[in-house]
Biopython code that builds the backbone (N, CA, C, O; Angstrom):
import numpy as np
from Bio.PDB.StructureBuilder import StructureBuilder

atoms = [
    (1, "MET", "N", (-7.158, -13.889, 9.860)),
    (1, "MET", "CA", (-5.957, -14.055, 9.894)),
    (1, "MET", "C", (-4.828, -14.063, 8.383)),
    (1, "MET", "O", (-3.846, -14.788, 8.537)),
    (2, "LYS", "N", (-4.904, -13.444, 7.224)),
    (2, "LYS", "CA", (-4.656, -14.292, 7.184)),
    (2, "LYS", "C", (-2.808, -13.023, 6.413)),
    (2, "LYS", "O", (-2.453, -11.865, 6.633)),
    (3, "LYS", "N", (-2.047, -14.544, 5.273)),
    (3, "LYS", "CA", (-0.435, -14.326, 5.457)),
    (3, "LYS", "C", (-0.330, -14.001, 3.972)),
    (3, "LYS", "O", (-0.769, -14.712, 3.068)),
    (4, "HIS", "N", (0.529, -12.429, 3.779)),
    (4, "HIS", "CA", (1.272, -12.790, 2.373)),
    (4, "HIS", "C", (3.434, -12.449, 2.289)),
    (4, "HIS", "O", (4.297, -11.885, 2.962)),
    (5, "CYS", "N", (3.382, -12.820, 1.692)),
    (5, "CYS", "CA", (4.161, -12.740, 1.580)),
    (5, "CYS", "C", (4.812, -12.245, -0.309)),
    (5, "CYS", "O", (4.438, -12.624, -1.419)),
    (6, "LEU", "N", (5.916, -11.248, 0.149)),
    (6, "LEU", "CA", (6.880, -10.595, -1.353)),
    (6, "LEU", "C", (7.550, -10.168, -0.973)),
    (6, "LEU", "O", (7.741, -9.673, 0.138)),
    (7, "ALA", "N", (8.332, -10.304, -2.235)),
    (7, "ALA", "CA", (9.402, -9.966, -2.887)),
    (7, "ALA", "C", (10.156, -9.201, -3.760)),
    (7, "ALA", "O", (9.782, -9.070, -4.925)),
    (8, "LEU", "N", (11.053, -8.739, -3.398)),
    (8, "LEU", "CA", (11.956, -6.405, -4.098)),
    (8, "LEU", "C", (12.756, -7.080, -4.522)),
    (8, "LEU", "O", (12.711, -8.277, -4.240)),
    (9, "ASP", "N", (13.355, -6.786, -5.007)),
    (9, "ASP", "CA", (15.339, -6.727, -4.499)),
    (9, "ASP", "C", (16.084, -4.807, -4.451)),
    (9, "ASP", "O", (15.512, -3.808, -4.888)),
    (10, "LEU", "N", (17.301, -4.865, -3.855)),
    (10, "LEU", "CA", (17.335, -3.349, -3.468)),
    (10, "LEU", "C", (19.113, -3.091, -4.864)),
    (10, "LEU", "O", (20.120, -3.760, -5.095)),
    (11, "ILE", "N", (18.565, -1.819, -5.364)),
    (11, "ILE", "CA", (20.070, -1.783, -6.380)),
    (11, "ILE", "C", (21.595, -2.374, -5.284)),
    (11, "ILE", "O", (21.990, -1.954, -4.196)),
    (12, "ASN", "N", (22.329, -3.936, -6.544)),
    (12, "ASN", "CA", (23.199, -4.105, -5.999)),
    (12, "ASN", "C", (24.281, -3.639, -5.087)),
    (12, "ASN", "O", (25.083, -4.564, -4.963)),
    (13, "ASP", "N", (24.680, -2.494, -4.329)),
    (13, "ASP", "CA", (25.590, -1.315, -3.852)),
    (13, "ASP", "C", (25.021, -1.251, -1.747)),
    (13, "ASP", "O", (24.076, -0.923, -1.030)),
    (14, "PRO", "N", (26.529, -1.872, -1.668)),
    (14, "PRO", "CA", (26.592, -2.448, -0.292)),
    (14, "PRO", "C", (26.218, -1.055, 0.915)),
    (14, "PRO", "O", (25.871, -1.076, 2.096)),
    (15, "GLN", "N", (26.518, 0.184, -0.157)),
    (15, "GLN", "CA", (26.159, 1.782, 0.952)),
    (15, "GLN", "C", (24.933, 1.719, 0.690)),
    (15, "GLN", "O", (24.521, 1.416, 1.810)),
    (16, "ALA", "N", (23.983, 1.779, 0.018)),
    (16, "ALA", "CA", (22.672, 2.186, -0.689)),
    (16, "ALA", "C", (21.835, 0.721, -0.116)),
    (16, "ALA", "O", (20.709, 0.955, 0.324)),
    (17, "ILE", "N", (22.163, -0.364, -0.090)),
    (17, "ILE", "CA", (21.886, -0.979, 1.207)),
    (17, "ILE", "C", (21.727, -1.404, 2.310)),
    (17, "ILE", "O", (20.841, -2.139, 2.744)),
    (18, "ASN", "N", (22.772, -0.855, 2.907)),
    (18, "ASN", "CA", (23.255, -0.037, 4.715)),
    (18, "ASN", "C", (21.684, 0.742, 4.785)),
    (18, "ASN", "O", (20.628, 0.311, 5.250)),
    (19, "ALA", "N", (22.049, 2.272, 4.021)),
    (19, "ALA", "CA", (21.480, 3.106, 3.466)),
    (19, "ALA", "C", (20.263, 2.749, 4.192)),
    (19, "ALA", "O", (19.949, 3.040, 5.346)),
    (20, "TYR", "N", (19.381, 1.793, 2.964)),
    (20, "TYR", "CA", (17.812, 1.275, 3.389)),
    (20, "TYR", "C", (17.581, 0.263, 4.286)),
    (20, "TYR", "O", (16.481, -0.207, 4.574)),
    (21, "ASP", "N", (18.745, -0.085, 4.755)),
    (21, "ASP", "CA", (18.593, -0.570, 6.402)),
    (21, "ASP", "C", (18.496, -0.365, 7.628)),
    (21, "ASP", "O", (18.013, -0.874, 8.640)),
    (22, "ALA", "N", (19.352, 0.927, 7.136)),
    (22, "ALA", "CA", (19.043, 2.192, 8.343)),
    (22, "ALA", "C", (17.847, 2.648, 8.589)),
    (22, "ALA", "O", (17.393, 2.771, 9.726)),
    (23, "TRP", "N", (16.887, 3.103, 6.915)),
    (23, "TRP", "CA", (16.294, 3.845, 7.152)),
    (23, "TRP", "C", (15.056, 2.483, 7.730)),
    (23, "TRP", "O", (14.104, 3.264, 7.751)),
    (24, "HIS", "N", (14.694, 1.716, 7.984)),
    (24, "HIS", "CA", (14.159, 0.719, 8.426)),
    (24, "HIS", "C", (14.138, 0.007, 10.168)),
    (24, "HIS", "O", (13.644, -0.926, 10.801)),
    (25, "GLN", "N", (15.259, 1.473, 10.384)),
    (25, "GLN", "CA", (15.353, 1.105, 11.562)),
    (25, "GLN", "C", (14.443, 2.537, 11.695)),
    (25, "GLN", "O", (14.731, 3.021, 12.790)),
    (26, "LYS", "N", (14.099, 2.836, 11.451)),
    (26, "LYS", "CA", (13.426, 4.801, 11.880)),
    (26, "LYS", "C", (12.376, 4.283, 11.570)),
    (26, "LYS", "O", (11.858, 3.657, 12.495)),
    (27, "VAL", "N", (11.627, 4.285, 10.273)),
    (27, "VAL", "CA", (10.750, 4.410, 10.163)),
    (27, "VAL", "C", (9.706, 5.889, 10.508)),
    (27, "VAL", "O", (9.655, 5.995, 11.733)),
    (28, "TRP", "N", (9.304, 6.445, 10.174)),
    (28, "TRP", "CA", (8.580, 7.638, 9.877)),
    (28, "TRP", "C", (7.413, 6.896, 10.860)),
    (28, "TRP", "O", (6.804, 6.001, 10.274)),
    (29, "PRO", "N", (6.932, 7.180, 12.546)),
    (29, "PRO", "CA", (5.551, 7.351, 11.729)),
    (29, "PRO", "C", (4.541, 7.180, 11.671)),
    (29, "PRO", "O", (4.027, 6.622, 12.641)),
    (30, "GLU", "N", (3.849, 7.481, 10.739)),
    (30, "GLU", "CA", (3.222, 8.518, 9.591)),
    (30, "GLU", "C", (2.640, 6.948, 9.269)),
    (30, "GLU", "O", (1.622, 6.355, 9.626)),
    (31, "VAL", "N", (4.257, 6.430, 8.077)),
    (31, "VAL", "CA", (3.851, 5.829, 7.507)),
    (31, "VAL", "C", (3.917, 4.530, 8.632)),
    (31, "VAL", "O", (4.260, 3.633, 7.862)),
    (32, "LEU", "N", (3.786, 3.798, 10.148)),
    (32, "LEU", "CA", (3.518, 2.853, 10.694)),
    (32, "LEU", "C", (2.087, 3.054, 10.564)),
    (32, "LEU", "O", (1.495, 2.680, 9.551)),
    (33, "GLN", "N", (1.563, 3.563, 11.426)),
    (33, "GLN", "CA", (-0.350, 4.461, 11.218)),
    (33, "GLN", "C", (-0.543, 4.099, 9.689)),
    (33, "GLN", "O", (-1.470, 3.297, 9.581)),
    (34, "SER", "N", (-0.126, 4.338, 8.800)),
    (34, "SER", "CA", (-0.452, 4.267, 7.587)),
    (34, "SER", "C", (-0.695, 2.317, 7.906)),
    (34, "SER", "O", (-1.240, 1.805, 8.883)),
    (35, "ILE", "N", (-0.087, 1.633, 6.732)),
    (35, "ILE", "CA", (-0.031, 0.895, 8.263)),
    (35, "ILE", "C", (-0.606, -0.129, 8.227)),
    (35, "ILE", "O", (-0.887, -1.003, 7.407)),
    (36, "ARG", "N", (-0.900, 0.328, 10.310)),
    (36, "ARG", "CA", (-1.329, -0.382, 10.287)),
    (36, "ARG", "C", (-2.978, -0.506, 9.644)),
    (36, "ARG", "O", (-3.380, -1.356, 8.850)),
    (37, "ALA", "N", (-3.795, 0.669, 10.289)),
    (37, "ALA", "CA", (-5.126, 1.965, 9.355)),
    (37, "ALA", "C", (-5.510, 0.321, 8.207)),
    (37, "ALA", "O", (-6.541, -0.351, 8.189)),
    (38, "SER", "N", (-4.620, 0.198, 7.645)),
    (38, "SER", "CA", (-5.042, -0.788, 6.388)),
    (38, "SER", "C", (-5.804, -2.382, 7.000)),
    (38, "SER", "O", (-6.800, -3.077, 6.804)),
    (39, "GLY", "N", (-4.995, -2.359, 7.549)),
    (39, "GLY", "CA", (-5.174, -4.053, 8.007)),
    (39, "GLY", "C", (-3.834, -4.857, 8.178)),
    (39, "GLY", "O", (-3.417, -6.011, 8.091)),
    (40, "ILE", "N", (-3.505, -3.894, 8.401)),
    (40, "ILE", "CA", (-1.785, -5.160, 7.852)),
    (40, "ILE", "C", (-1.407, -5.440, 9.480)),
    (40, "ILE", "O", (-0.841, -4.386, 9.769)),
    (41, "GLN", "N", (-1.405, -6.134, 10.500)),
    (41, "GLN", "CA", (-1.205, -6.048, 11.760)),
    (41, "GLN", "C", (-0.028, -6.852, 11.613)),
    (41, "GLN", "O", (0.395, -7.092, 12.744)),
    (42, "ARG", "N", (0.723, -7.400, 10.697)),
    (42, "ARG", "CA", (2.244, -7.749, 11.836)),
    (42, "ARG", "C", (3.019, -7.412, 10.260)),
    (42, "ARG", "O", (2.516, -7.830, 9.217)),
    (43, "MET", "N", (4.444, -6.511, 10.288)),
    (43, "MET", "CA", (5.064, -6.694, 8.768)),
    (43, "MET", "C", (6.379, -6.886, 9.561)),
    (43, "MET", "O", (6.833, -6.468, 10.626)),
    (44, "GLU", "N", (6.940, -8.016, 8.188)),
    (44, "GLU", "CA", (8.176, -7.870, 8.565)),
    (44, "GLU", "C", (9.284, -8.137, 7.761)),
    (44, "GLU", "O", (9.034, -9.196, 7.186)),
    (45, "ILE", "N", (10.245, -7.773, 7.465)),
    (45, "ILE", "CA", (11.045, -7.645, 6.218)),
    (45, "ILE", "C", (12.693, -8.349, 6.783)),
    (45, "ILE", "O", (13.326, -8.033, 7.791)),
    (46, "TYR", "N", (13.049, -9.385, 5.714)),
    (46, "TYR", "CA", (13.735, -9.345, 5.503)),
    (46, "TYR", "C", (14.951, -9.609, 4.350)),
    (46, "TYR", "O", (14.597, -9.408, 3.189)),
    (47, "ARG", "N", (16.084, -9.958, 4.525)),
    (47, "ARG", "CA", (16.855, -9.708, 3.943)),
    (47, "ARG", "C", (18.391, -10.465, 4.082)),
    (47, "ARG", "O", (19.172, -10.798, 4.974)),
    (48, "THR", "N", (18.236, -10.526, 1.898)),
    (48, "THR", "CA", (19.544, -11.426, 1.700)),
    (48, "THR", "C", (20.687, -10.843, 0.808)),
    (48, "THR", "O", (20.314, -10.270, -0.215)),
    (49, "GLY", "N", (21.623, -10.891, 0.981)),
    (49, "GLY", "CA", (22.779, -10.285, -0.042)),
    (49, "GLY", "C", (21.568, -9.250, -0.842)),
    (49, "GLY", "O", (21.558, -8.327, -0.027)),
    (50, "ASN", "N", (20.637, -8.876, -1.838)),
    (50, "ASN", "CA", (20.059, -7.197, -2.070)),
    (50, "ASN", "C", (18.457, -7.647, -2.282)),
    (50, "ASN", "O", (17.600, -6.849, -2.664)),
    (51, "ARG", "N", (18.121, -9.436, -1.887)),
    (51, "ARG", "CA", (17.091, -9.577, -1.862)),
    (51, "ARG", "C", (16.147, -9.264, -0.544)),
    (51, "ARG", "O", (16.700, -9.498, 0.531)),
    (52, "LEU", "N", (14.696, -8.729, -0.484)),
    (52, "LEU", "CA", (13.950, -8.313, 0.223)),
    (52, "LEU", "C", (12.155, -9.677, 0.399)),
    (52, "LEU", "O", (11.464, -10.490, -0.216)),
    (53, "PHE", "N", (12.278, -9.209, 1.271)),
    (53, "PHE", "CA", (11.171, -10.942, 2.133)),
    (53, "PHE", "C", (10.286, -10.523, 2.843)),
    (53, "PHE", "O", (10.678, -10.799, 3.977)),
    (54, "MET", "N", (9.294, -10.008, 2.927)),
    (54, "MET", "CA", (8.249, -9.585, 3.368)),
    (54, "MET", "C", (6.812, -10.404, 3.569)),
    (54, "MET", "O", (6.033, -10.688, 2.659)),
    (55, "ILE", "N", (6.629, -10.754, 5.174)),
    (55, "ILE", "CA", (6.255, -10.939, 5.563)),
    (55, "ILE", "C", (4.800, -10.310, 5.698)),
    (55, "ILE", "O", (4.781, -9.337, 6.451)),
    (56, "MET", "N", (3.712, -10.617, 5.193)),
    (56, "MET", "CA", (2.281, -9.488, 6.037)),
    (56, "MET", "C", (1.422, -10.659, 7.204)),
    (56, "MET", "O", (1.256, -11.878, 7.162)),
    (57, "GLU", "N", (1.113, -9.847, 7.959)),
    (57, "GLU", "CA", (-0.639, -11.037, 8.368)),
    (57, "GLU", "C", (-0.973, -9.847, 8.745)),
    (57, "GLU", "O", (-0.358, -9.149, 9.552)),
    (58, "THR", "N", (-2.402, -9.461, 7.914)),
    (58, "THR", "CA", (-3.420, -9.161, 7.644)),
    (58, "THR", "C", (-5.005, -9.859, 7.973)),
    (58, "THR", "O", (-5.340, -11.043, 7.971)),
    (59, "THR", "N", (-5.996, -8.332, 8.314)),
    (59, "THR", "CA", (-7.174, -8.967, 8.599)),
    (59, "THR", "C", (-7.593, -9.640, 7.528)),
    (59, "THR", "O", (-6.971, -9.616, 6.466)),
    (60, "ASP", "N", (-9.200, -10.615, 7.792)),
    (60, "ASP", "CA", (-9.460, -10.823, 6.550)),
    (60, "ASP", "C", (-10.196, -10.420, 5.319)),
    (60, "ASP", "O", (-10.797, -11.082, 4.474)),
    (61, "ASP", "N", (-9.882, -8.590, 5.519)),
    (61, "ASP", "CA", (-10.711, -7.794, 4.989)),
    (61, "ASP", "C", (-9.918, -7.030, 4.233)),
    (61, "ASP", "O", (-10.304, -6.166, 3.446)),
    (62, "PHE", "N", (-8.361, -7.463, 4.553)),
    (62, "PHE", "CA", (-7.295, -6.262, 3.426)),
    (62, "PHE", "C", (-7.716, -6.523, 2.611)),
    (62, "PHE", "O", (-8.277, -7.561, 2.258)),
    (63, "SER", "N", (-7.384, -4.969, 1.821)),
    (63, "SER", "CA", (-7.270, -5.274, 0.594)),
    (63, "SER", "C", (-5.991, -4.938, -0.290)),
    (63, "SER", "O", (-5.143, -4.400, 0.422)),
    (64, "PHE", "N", (-5.712, -5.033, -1.171)),
    (64, "PHE", "CA", (-3.971, -4.566, -1.377)),
    (64, "PHE", "C", (-4.377, -3.391, -2.114)),
    (64, "PHE", "O", (-3.713, -2.358, -2.029)),
    (65, "ALA", "N", (-6.008, -3.507, -3.237)),
    (65, "ALA", "CA", (-6.397, -1.610, -3.737)),
    (65, "ALA", "C", (-6.596, -0.977, -3.030)),
    (65, "ALA", "O", (-6.070, 0.109, -3.273)),
    (66, "ARG", "N", (-7.460, -1.001, -1.600)),
    (66, "ARG", "CA", (-7.394, -0.324, -0.899)),
    (66, "ARG", "C", (-6.541, 0.586, -0.118)),
    (66, "ARG", "O", (-6.708, 1.797, 0.032)),
    (67, "LYS", "N", (-5.568, -0.184, 0.380)),
    (67, "LYS", "CA", (-4.370, 0.391, 0.490)),
    (67, "LYS", "C", (-3.259, 0.560, 0.249)),
    (67, "LYS", "O", (-2.275, 0.672, 0.980)),
    (68, "ALA", "N", (-3.525, 0.610, -1.955)),
    (68, "ALA", "CA", (-3.149, 1.708, -2.447)),
    (68, "ALA", "C", (-3.192, 3.097, -2.797)),
    (68, "ALA", "O", (-2.440, 4.029, -3.081)),
    (69, "ALA", "N", (-5.193, 2.644, -2.559)),
    (69, "ALA", "CA", (-5.395, 3.935, -2.676)),
    (69, "ALA", "C", (-5.747, 4.684, -1.329)),
    (69, "ALA", "O", (-6.142, 5.846, -1.436)),
    (70, "ALA", "N", (-5.667, 4.267, -0.391)),
    (70, "ALA", "CA", (-5.348, 5.393, 1.449)),
    (70, "ALA", "C", (-3.098, 5.602, 0.994)),
    (70, "ALA", "O", (-2.670, 6.592, 1.588)),
    (71, "ASP", "N", (-1.973, 4.866, 0.164)),
    (71, "ASP", "CA", (-0.759, 5.014, 0.538)),
    (71, "ASP", "C", (-1.476, 6.173, -0.364)),
    (71, "ASP", "O", (-1.765, 7.121, 0.367)),
    (72, "ALA", "N", (-1.988, 6.473, -2.214)),
    (72, "ALA", "CA", (-1.911, 7.627, -2.493)),
    (72, "ALA", "C", (-2.179, 8.580, -2.461)),
    (72, "ALA", "O", (-1.799, 9.457, -3.238)),
    (73, "ALA", "N", (-3.343, 8.767, -1.028)),
    (73, "ALA", "CA", (-3.644, 10.111, -0.646)),
    (73, "ALA", "C", (-2.924, 10.598, 0.523)),
    (73, "ALA", "O", (-3.125, 11.501, 1.335)),
    (74, "ASN", "N", (-2.081, 9.774, 0.362)),
    (74, "ASN", "CA", (-1.016, 10.192, 1.465)),
    (74, "ASN", "C", (0.136, 11.221, 1.942)),
    (74, "ASN", "O", (0.545, 10.838, 3.038)),
    (75, "GLU", "N", (0.482, 11.823, 1.721)),
    (75, "GLU", "CA", (0.820, 12.767, 1.112)),
    (75, "GLU", "C", (2.820, 12.205, 2.000)),
    (75, "GLU", "O", (3.783, 11.863, 1.314)),
    (76, "ARG", "N", (2.820, 12.291, 3.352)),
    (76, "ARG", "CA", (3.871, 11.102, 4.505)),
    (76, "ARG", "C", (4.491, 10.003, 3.358)),
    (76, "ARG", "O", (5.591, 9.822, 2.836)),
    (77, "VAL", "N", (3.324, 9.460, 3.285)),
    (77, "VAL", "CA", (3.393, 7.860, 2.405)),
    (77, "VAL", "C", (4.603, 7.992, 1.307)),
    (77, "VAL", "O", (5.793, 7.680, 1.250)),
    (78, "GLN", "N", (3.315, 8.841, 0.194)),
    (78, "GLN", "CA", (4.049, 8.586, -0.301)),
    (78, "GLN", "C", (5.816, 9.336, -0.917)),
    (78, "GLN", "O", (6.633, 8.758, -1.634)),
    (79, "ALA", "N", (5.961, 11.237, -0.105)),
    (79, "ALA", "CA", (7.182, 11.030, 0.079)),
    (79, "ALA", "C", (8.187, 10.438, 0.426)),
    (79, "ALA", "O", (9.339, 10.723, 0.098)),
    (80, "TRP", "N", (7.610, 9.004, 1.561)),
    (80, "TRP", "CA", (8.822, 7.731, 2.266)),
    (80, "TRP", "C", (8.934, 6.416, 0.911)),
    (80, "TRP", "O", (9.879, 5.669, 0.655)),
    (81, "GLU", "N", (7.960, 6.499, 0.430)),
    (81, "GLU", "CA", (8.224, 5.997, -1.114)),
    (81, "GLU", "C", (8.920, 6.579, -2.281)),
    (81, "GLU", "O", (9.262, 6.017, -3.321)),
    (82, "THR", "N", (9.077, 7.904, -1.887)),
    (82, "THR", "CA", (9.756, 8.453, -3.235)),
    (82, "THR", "C", (11.378, 8.274, -2.551)),
    (82, "THR", "O", (12.270, 8.186, -3.395)),
    (83, "LEU", "N", (11.692, 8.231, -1.467)),
    (83, "LEU", "CA", (12.213, 8.137, -0.603)),
    (83, "LEU", "C", (13.277, 7.093, -0.658)),
    (83, "LEU", "O", (14.442, 7.453, -0.825)),
    (84, "MET", "N", (12.910, 5.558, -0.505)),
    (84, "MET", "CA", (13.054, 3.982, -0.743)),
    (84, "MET", "C", (13.355, 3.991, -2.016)),
    (84, "MET", "O", (14.544, 3.773, -2.250)),
    (85, "GLU", "N", (12.293, 4.270, -3.417)),
    (85, "GLU", "CA", (12.634, 3.826, -4.411)),
    (85, "GLU", "C", (14.108, 4.354, -4.617)),
    (85, "GLU", "O", (14.643, 3.857, -5.608)),
    (86, "GLN", "N", (14.652, 4.980, -4.121)),
    (86, "GLN", "CA", (16.071, 5.017, -4.735)),
    (86, "GLN", "C", (17.256, 4.368, -4.230)),
    (86, "GLN", "O", (18.421, 4.659, -3.960)),
    (87, "TYR", "N", (16.643, 3.572, -4.217)),
    (87, "TYR", "CA", (17.214, 2.592, -3.451)),
    (87, "TYR", "C", (16.949, 0.579, -4.097)),
    (87, "TYR", "O", (17.609, -0.459, -4.056)),
    (88, "GLN", "N", (15.532, 1.043, -4.643)),
    (88, "GLN", "CA", (15.078, 0.457, -5.122)),
    (88, "GLN", "C", (15.521, -0.232, -7.137)),
    (88, "GLN", "O", (15.836, 0.290, -8.206)),
    (89, "GLN", "N", (15.121, -2.392, -6.319)),
    (89, "GLN", "CA", (14.354, -1.907, -8.280)),
    (89, "GLN", "C", (13.807, -3.465, -8.482)),
    (89, "GLN", "O", (14.152, -4.591, -8.124)),
    (90, "ARG", "N", (12.792, -2.883, -9.237)),
    (90, "ARG", "CA", (12.137, -4.456, -9.479)),
    (90, "ARG", "C", (12.263, -5.408, -9.836)),
    (90, "ARG", "O", (13.337, -5.462, -10.436)),
    (91, "LEU", "N", (11.646, -6.527, -9.840)),
    (91, "LEU", "CA", (12.547, -7.783, -10.014)),
    (91, "LEU", "C", (12.481, -8.209, -11.429)),
    (91, "LEU", "O", (11.470, -8.090, -12.122)),
    (92, "PRO", "N", (13.605, -8.711, -11.826)),
    (92, "PRO", "CA", (13.471, -8.622, -13.359)),
    (92, "PRO", "C", (12.332, -9.418, -14.328)),
    (92, "PRO", "O", (12.394, -9.378, -15.557)),
    (93, "PHE", "N", (11.276, -10.153, -13.576)),
    (93, "PHE", "CA", (9.974, -10.732, -14.164)),
    (93, "PHE", "C", (8.874, -9.790, -13.190)),
    (93, "PHE", "O", (8.168, -10.475, -12.450)),
    (94, "ALA", "N", (8.718, -8.651, -13.141)),
    (94, "ALA", "CA", (7.925, -8.278, -12.410)),
    (94, "ALA", "C", (7.195, -7.622, -13.289)),
    (94, "ALA", "O", (7.746, -7.662, -14.389)),
    (95, "ASN", "N", (6.106, -6.978, -13.301)),
    (95, "ASN", "CA", (5.216, -5.696, -14.753)),
    (95, "ASN", "C", (5.729, -4.739, -14.442)),
    (95, "ASN", "O", (6.325, -4.364, -13.432)),
    (96, "GLU", "N", (5.572, -4.477, -15.025)),
    (96, "GLU", "CA", (5.661, -2.597, -15.269)),
    (96, "GLU", "C", (5.705, -1.344, -14.406)),
    (96, "GLU", "O", (5.547, -0.487, -15.275)),
    (97, "GLY", "N", (5.808, -0.739, -13.348)),
    (97, "GLY", "CA", (5.502, -0.057, -12.460)),
    (97, "GLY", "C", (5.138, -1.522, -11.286)),
    (97, "GLY", "O", (5.043, -0.860, -10.253)),
    (98, "GLU", "N", (4.935, -2.739, -10.910)),
    (98, "GLU", "CA", (5.746, -3.211, -9.696)),
    (98, "GLU", "C", (7.127, -3.141, -9.170)),
    (98, "GLU", "O", (8.267, -3.178, -9.633)),
    (99, "LYS", "N", (6.476, -3.008, -7.844)),
    (99, "LYS", "CA", (7.346, -2.896, -7.178)),
    (99, "LYS", "C", (7.551, -4.429, -6.203)),
    (99, "LYS", "O", (7.973, -5.477, -6.693)),
    (100, "TRP", "N", (7.365, -4.348, -5.537)),
    (100, "TRP", "CA", (6.829, -5.333, -4.258)),
    (100, "TRP", "C", (6.456, -6.538, -5.163)),
    (100, "TRP", "O", (6.382, -6.203, -6.346)),
    (101, "LYS", "N", (6.288, -7.398, -5.010)),
    (101, "LYS", "CA", (5.639, -8.609, -5.855)),
    (101, "LYS", "C", (5.338, -10.305, -5.282)),
    (101, "LYS", "O", (6.129, -11.247, -5.234)),
    (102, "LEU", "N", (4.204, -10.253, -4.978)),
    (102, "LEU", "CA", (3.203, -11.403, -4.068)),
    (102, "LEU", "C", (3.925, -12.545, -4.609)),
    (102, "LEU", "O", (3.830, -12.599, -5.835)),
    (103, "MET", "N", (4.633, -13.497, -4.073)),
    (103, "MET", "CA", (4.482, -14.851, -3.709)),
    (103, "MET", "C", (3.996, -15.734, -3.441)),
    (103, "MET", "O", (3.615, -15.980, -2.297)),
    (104, "GLU", "N", (3.846, -16.572, -4.543)),
    (104, "GLU", "CA", (2.815, -18.082, -4.531)),
    (104, "GLU", "C", (3.953, -18.468, -3.461)),
    (104, "GLU", "O", (5.135, -18.124, -3.447)),
    (105, "LYS", "N", (3.136, -19.405, -2.441)),
    (105, "LYS", "CA", (3.092, -20.239, -1.852)),
    (105, "LYS", "C", (3.000, -21.337, -2.730)),
    (105, "LYS", "O", (2.129, -21.356, -3.600)),
    (106, "ILE", "N", (4.024, -22.494, -2.552)),
    (106, "ILE", "CA", (4.704, -23.317, -2.939)),
    (106, "ILE", "C", (5.241, -24.877, -1.497)),
    (106, "ILE", "O", (5.994, -25.840, -1.347)),
    (107, "LEU", "N", (4.516, -24.341, -1.040)),
    (107, "LEU", "CA", (4.289, -25.775, 0.477)),
    (107, "LEU", "C", (3.642, -25.160, 1.786)),
    (107, "LEU", "O", (3.576, -23.943, 1.954)),
    (108, "ASP", "N", (3.276, -25.875, 2.492)),
    (108, "ASP", "CA", (3.329, -25.700, 3.662)),
    (108, "ASP", "C", (2.669, -26.360, 4.612)),
    (108, "ASP", "O", (1.486, -26.276, 4.945)),
    (109, "TYR", "N", (3.680, -27.134, 5.088)),
    (109, "TYR", "CA", (3.618, -28.177, 6.135)),
    (109, "TYR", "C", (3.637, -28.002, 7.801)),
    (109, "TYR", "O", (3.577, -28.995, 8.527)),
]
sb = StructureBuilder()
sb.init_structure("model")
sb.init_model(0)
sb.init_chain("A")
sb.init_seg("    ")
for serial, (resi, resn, name, xyz) in enumerate(atoms, 1):
    if name == "N":
        sb.init_residue(resn, " ", resi, " ")
    sb.init_atom(name, np.array(xyz, "f"), 0.0, 1.0, " ", f" {name:<3s}", serial, name[0])
structure = sb.get_structure()
């Protein structure tokens, strides 16, 4: 099993943040199915202010590239991503087109 940690910011607006939180209390079943099918065994998202932190536990053969390709081919996942984009903003140091930024582990105690 592998663990991946990612970060993303939300638009710093209380109504947008509340709406984003509410959507994540009722994630569409097709989105959850696509997450599981990609090899993600567990996903948690935490928020402080407008900063999000995601922890993913995946199978050893999980691939971000395969997940992205499967998501691009899934109409329902694309609709979810379009919906979520209205609340999200990329981190100041993220590359163009990059939403969730993979974090580097700096301590394992």
